C-alpha positions in Angstrom: 0.1 0.1 -0.2 1.4 3.4 -1.1 1.9 5.9 1.7 2.0 9.7 1.0 5.8 9.6 1.9 6.5 6.9 -0.7 4.4 8.5 -3.3 6.2 11.8 -2.8 9.6 9.9 -2.9 8.5 8.2 -6.4 7.5 11.4 -7.8 10.7 13.1 -6.8 13.1 10.5 -8.0 11.5 10.5 -11.5 12.6 14.2 -12.2 14.9 15.7 -9.6 18.7 15.6 -9.5 19.7 16.3 -5.9 22.9 18.2 -5.0 25.7 16.4 -3.2 24.0 13.0 -3.6 24.9 9.8 -5.4 21.3 9.2 -6.8 22.0 5.5 -7.0 22.1 5.5 -3.1 18.2 6.0 -3.2 17.7 2.7 -4.7 18.1 1.6 -1.1 18.2 4.7 1.0 14.8 6.3 1.7 14.4 9.8 0.6 12.5 12.1 3.2 9.7 14.2 1.8 9.1 17.1 4.3 5.7 18.6 4.6 6.4 21.3 7.2 8.8 22.6 9.7 8.2 24.1 13.0 10.9 25.3 15.5 13.8 22.8 15.4 11.5 20.1 13.8 10.9 19.0 10.4 7.7 16.9 9.7 7.3 14.2 7.0 3.9 13.4 5.2 3.3 10.9 8.0 3.8 13.3 10.7 7.1 11.6 11.9 9.3 14.5 13.2 13.1 15.0 12.8 15.3 17.5 15.0 17.1 19.6 12.4 20.5 19.1 14.1 22.5 20.7 11.2 20.1 23.7 10.6 19.2 22.4 7.2 22.9 22.9 5.9 23.9 25.5 8.4 21.3 28.3 7.4 18.4 28.1 9.9 19.2 30.2 13.0 15.7 30.7 14.8 13.8 27.6 13.8 11.4 26.7 11.0 8.3 28.9 10.3 9.5 31.3 12.7 6.4 33.6 13.5 8.4 37.0 13.5 10.2 36.4 10.4 7.0 34.9 8.8 5.3 38.2 9.6 8.0 40.5 8.0 8.2 38.5 4.9 4.4 38.3 4.5 4.2 42.1 5.0 6.9 42.7 2.2 5.3 40.4 -0.3 2.1 42.6 -0.5 4.4 45.6 -0.9 7.2 44.8 -3.2 8.2 41.4 -4.2 11.3 42.5 -6.4 13.0 45.2 -8.4 16.2 45.6 -10.2 19.0 47.1 -8.1 20.7 48.8 -11.1 19.6 52.3 -11.0 16.8 51.6 -8.4 16.8 50.8 -4.9 14.2 49.9 -2.2 14.0 50.3 1.7 14.9 46.8 3.0 18.0 46.7 0.9 19.0 50.3 2.3 18.1 49.3 5.9 19.9 45.9 5.8 23.1 47.4 4.3 23.2 50.1 7.1 22.6 47.4 9.6 25.3 45.3 8.4 27.9 48.2 8.2 26.9 48.9 11.9 27.5 45.3 13.2 30.4 44.0 11.1 34.2 45.1 11.6 34.7 48.8 11.6 36.7 49.1 8.2 33.8 47.3 6.3 31.7 50.3 5.1 30.4 49.2 1.8 27.8 46.4 0.9 27.6 44.5 -2.4 24.6 42.3 -2.8 24.8 38.9 -4.5 22.6 35.7 -4.4 24.5 32.9 -2.6 27.6 32.1 -0.9 29.6 30.8 -3.9 28.5 33.9 -5.8 29.8 36.3 -3.1 33.1 34.6 -3.1 33.3 35.0 -6.8 32.5 38.7 -6.4 35.0 39.1 -3.8 37.8 37.5 -5.6 37.0 39.6 -9.0 36.9 42.8 -6.8 40.4 42.1 -5.4 41.8 41.3 -8.7 40.3 44.3 -10.3 41.1 46.6 -7.5 44.9 45.7 -8.1 44.4 46.2 -11.8 43.0 49.6 -11.4 46.1 50.7 -9.5 48.1 49.2 -12.4 49.1 45.9 -10.7 48.7 42.4 -12.2 48.1 40.1 -9.4 46.1 37.1 -10.6 47.1 34.3 -8.0 44.7 33.7 -5.1 45.9 31.9 -1.7 43.9 29.9 0.5 44.4 27.4 3.2 44.8 23.7 2.8 41.6 21.8 3.3 39.5 24.7 2.8 36.0 25.1 1.1 34.6 28.2 -0.5 31.8 27.0 -2.9 31.5 25.1 -6.1 31.3 27.7 -8.8 34.5 27.7 -10.8 36.2 30.7 -8.9 35.1 29.4 -5.6 36.1 26.0 -6.5 39.5 27.1 -7.3 40.4 28.6 -4.1 39.2 25.5 -2.0 41.2 22.5 -1.1 38.6 19.7 -0.3 39.6 16.9 -3.0 36.1 15.6 -3.2 35.0 19.0 -4.7 38.0 20.1 -6.6 40.0 17.5 -8.3 37.6 16.5 -11.0 37.3 20.1 -12.2 41.0 21.0 -11.8 41.7 21.7 -15.5 38.8 24.5 -15.4 40.4 26.3 -12.3 41.9 29.8 -11.8 45.4 30.4 -10.5 45.6 29.4 -6.7 47.9 28.5 -4.1 47.6 26.8 -0.7 49.3 27.3 2.6 48.9 24.9 5.6 46.0 25.5 7.9 46.9 25.4 11.4 47.0 21.6 12.6 44.8 22.2 15.6 43.3 24.7 17.9 46.6 25.5 19.7 48.3 28.7 19.7 51.6 27.0 18.8 49.9 25.3 15.6 48.8 28.8 14.6 52.5 30.3 14.9 53.9 27.4 12.9 51.3 28.0 10.1 51.8 31.9 10.0 55.7 31.2 9.6 54.9 29.4 6.4 52.3 32.0 5.3 54.9 34.7 5.8 57.5 32.7 3.7 55.0 32.5 0.8 54.1 36.0 0.8 57.5 37.3 1.1 58.4 35.2 -2.0 55.1 35.7 -4.0 53.2 38.6 -2.8 53.7 40.8 -6.0 51.5 38.0 -7.8 49.0 37.4 -5.0 45.8 39.3 -5.2 44.1 38.1 -1.9 44.4 35.5 0.8 40.8 33.9 1.5 40.2 31.9 4.6 37.2 30.5 6.6 37.8 32.1 10.0 38.3 29.5 12.9 36.2 26.7 11.4 36.7 25.0 8.0 33.0 23.8 7.4 33.1 21.3 4.5 36.7 20.4 5.4 35.5 18.1 8.2 34.6 21.1 10.8 38.5 21.4 11.3 39.1 24.3 13.9 42.2 26.7 14.5 43.2 29.3 17.0 42.3 32.9 16.6 45.9 33.9 16.8 46.2 32.6 13.2 43.6 35.4 12.1 45.4 38.1 13.8 48.5 37.1 12.4 47.2 36.8 8.9 45.8 40.3 9.1 49.2 41.6 10.1 51.1 39.7 7.1 48.5 40.6 4.5 48.8 44.3 5.3 52.5 44.2 5.3 52.6 42.5 2.0 50.0 44.4 0.2 47.6 41.3 -0.2 43.9 41.5 0.6 42.3 39.4 3.2 39.0 37.8 2.6 37.1 36.5 5.3 34.5 33.9 4.2 32.2 34.2 7.0 29.4 32.3 5.1 29.0 29.6 7.6 30.9 31.2 10.7 28.8 34.4 10.6 25.8 35.3 12.5 26.9 33.7 16.0 28.0 30.3 15.0 31.4 30.6 16.6 30.2 32.2 19.9 30.4 35.8 18.5 28.5 37.6 15.8 31.2 37.0 13.3 34.4 34.8 13.8 36.8 37.7 13.1 35.6 39.4 16.5 37.6 36.6 18.4 40.9 38.1 17.0 39.6 41.6 16.9 40.4 42.0 13.1 38.9 43.8 10.2 39.4 42.0 6.7 39.4 43.7 3.4 36.3 41.7 2.5 33.9 39.6 4.3 31.3 37.3 2.5 28.1 36.7 4.3 25.2 34.3 3.4 23.3 31.1 5.0 22.2 32.5 8.3 21.9 36.0 6.8 18.3 35.2 6.0 17.5 33.0 9.1 17.3 30.2 6.5 14.4 31.6 4.5 15.8 32.8 1.3 18.9 33.0 -0.7 20.8 36.2 -0.3 24.5 37.1 0.1 26.6 40.1 0.5 30.2 41.3 0.1 31.3 43.7 2.8 34.4 45.8 1.8 36.1 48.9 2.6 35.9 52.5 1.4 39.4 52.4 0.0 38.4 49.4 -2.3 35.2 51.1 -3.2 37.0 54.4 -4.3 39.3 52.4 -6.6 36.2 51.8 -8.9 34.7 55.3 -8.5 35.5 57.5 -11.2 34.0 59.3 -14.4 32.7 56.7 -16.9 35.3 54.2 -17.8 33.8 50.7 -18.8 37.2 49.0 -17.8 37.4 50.5 -14.4 33.8 49.7 -13.3 33.3 46.6 -11.2 31.3 44.1 -13.6 29.1 41.7 -11.6 25.4 41.3 -11.4 22.7 39.0 -10.7 18.8 39.3 -11.8 17.9 38.9 -7.9 20.4 41.0 -6.4 19.2 42.5 -3.2 15.7 41.0 -3.4 13.2 42.8 -1.1 11.7 39.6 0.3 15.3 38.2 1.2 16.4 41.6 2.6 13.2 41.7 4.8 14.0 38.1 6.2 17.6 39.3 7.0 16.2 42.2 8.8 14.0 40.4 10.8 16.8 37.7 11.5 19.1 40.6 12.8 16.2 42.0 14.7 15.8 38.6 16.6 19.3 38.8 17.6 18.8 41.9 19.4 15.4 41.0 20.8 16.4 37.7 22.2 20.1 38.4 23.4 21.0 35.3 21.3 24.8 35.4 21.8 24.5 35.3 25.6 22.1 32.6 25.5 24.2 30.7 23.1 27.1 30.8 25.7 25.2 28.9 28.2 23.9 26.4 25.4 27.3 25.8 24.1 28.9 25.2 27.4 26.1 22.6 28.1 26.9 20.8 24.7 30.5 20.9 25.6 29.7 19.2 28.8 27.3 16.5 27.3 29.6 15.5 24.8 32.5 14.8 26.9 31.2 11.1 27.1 32.2 10.6 23.3 36.0 10.9 24.3 35.6 7.5 26.2 34.6 5.6 22.9 37.3 3.8 21.4 36.1 4.7 17.7 36.1 8.5 18.6 39.4 10.3 17.8 38.7 13.8 19.0 35.7 16.1 20.2 36.2 19.7 19.3 33.9 22.8 19.7 33.8 26.6 18.8 30.6 28.2 19.9 27.5 26.5 18.5 29.5 24.2 16.3 30.5 20.7 17.9 32.3 18.1 15.8 33.1 14.4 16.7 35.9 12.7 14.5 35.7 9.0 14.2 38.7 6.8 13.7 39.4 3.1 12.6 37.2 3.1 9.5 37.9 3.0 5.8 36.2 5.3 3.3 34.4 2.6 1.6 32.6 1.7 4.9 30.8 5.1 4.8 30.2 5.3 8.3 28.8 8.7 8.1 25.9 7.4 6.0 25.3 4.6 8.4 25.0 7.0 11.3 22.7 9.3 9.1 20.3 6.5 8.5 20.3 5.4 12.2 19.6 8.9 13.4 16.6 9.4 10.9 15.1 6.3 12.7 15.4 8.0 16.0 13.9 11.2 14.9 17.2 13.3 14.3 18.7 14.7 11.1 22.5 14.5 11.1 24.4 14.6 7.9 27.9 13.7 8.6 30.9 14.8 6.7 32.4 11.5 6.0 33.7 10.2 9.4 32.9 13.6 11.1 29.7 13.9 13.0 28.7 17.4 13.8 26.1 19.3 15.6 25.0 22.7 14.4 21.4 23.2 15.4 19.0 26.2 15.4 19.6 28.6 18.3 16.2 28.1 19.6 17.0 24.2 20.5 15.9 23.4 24.1 18.1 21.6 26.4 15.9 18.5 26.4 16.3 18.5 22.5 19.9 19.0 22.7 20.0 16.0 25.0 17.9 13.8 22.4 20.4 15.1 19.7 23.5 14.1 21.4 22.3 10.8 22.9 21.1 9.6 19.5 24.5 10.2 18.1 26.2 8.6 21.0 24.2 5.5 20.8 24.7 5.3 17.0 28.4 5.7 17.4 28.7 3.2 20.1 26.3 0.6 19.0 25.5 0.9 15.4 28.9 1.3 13.6 
């Protein structure tokens, strides 16, 4: 007998090619059709609920179908759904830009709207290269960290270093170099990595346009984490050698690391900051590139088609997305979210200590509201992450491991009881089902 879930699954697989998915897996792996969401829960068509422990790919901050954000988006849709941002503007885009300038590091004074994280990275790379070009410098190499991930469009893919995403398309990529990411979260590891960075900058700075990094946490790179000292050191070195610093805060921004932006842990102000994911609370695609007055002025001139910055998207600065973003930022203020998250992250840290006693756990690491459990003793072909994903679904929790890295990145509204459920399901899965 066909259920609503199975019917939806069948109709989906007839026509949809899903992202980051080997579609053949779904010959045996159930696809989960979601009917609705509320708070930290997703509901399928048979009303089974799942704790969204990964915030639906790291975007949801204040829960699904949040009544406050809902109301703001509904009000906007009756006023203005979209207008081009070339030669026109609108109130949500203006207010959001001012708000972002107010809350990001001091030197970031200009906002360039884009549509998604990868596109924001692309725009930042182009801005950096074009800035140097406008100043008579030809600097076409981009520097990034080993194990990094910055998106999957060609430019963004170029500056990443996760082999799974990059190797197939290597012949298509732009000029790039990598320097070692700090080996762990110690200050000593940061100092050692900085010494290598300075060596490369000393030798190649005249060719390098920008150094892009994910501050403190490398998301798709297995939630690898490092010390804030690396950020402060990298800022000093990039200034010394006339290389831009791009802080890719697409995942780390908006409270994930324990502060509003990860750069705040090192008290630095980069030349560019890319923001997306949590920007709209998980509602609509939107991203921005924050940059400085100096960079903006390098493009500001009487008409010159070669000096102007060339980058546009049809839905740039969409009013609905901007309204969702404004509502999301208002919720930070209304609910004292960062302070509340300090208590929740401390609770999660204590609750995950028990994983350290399991022989198949190599390390438990945490930065703010991101916790990672690294497994050991498994071959890639065993696909332990997939096994844990399947087990957790049977227990009503959505986990989506990165290979052998299990992680928690829940919406901020998660209760302590729901935290316990999320952690206990992962613990039982690791202890008894792998």
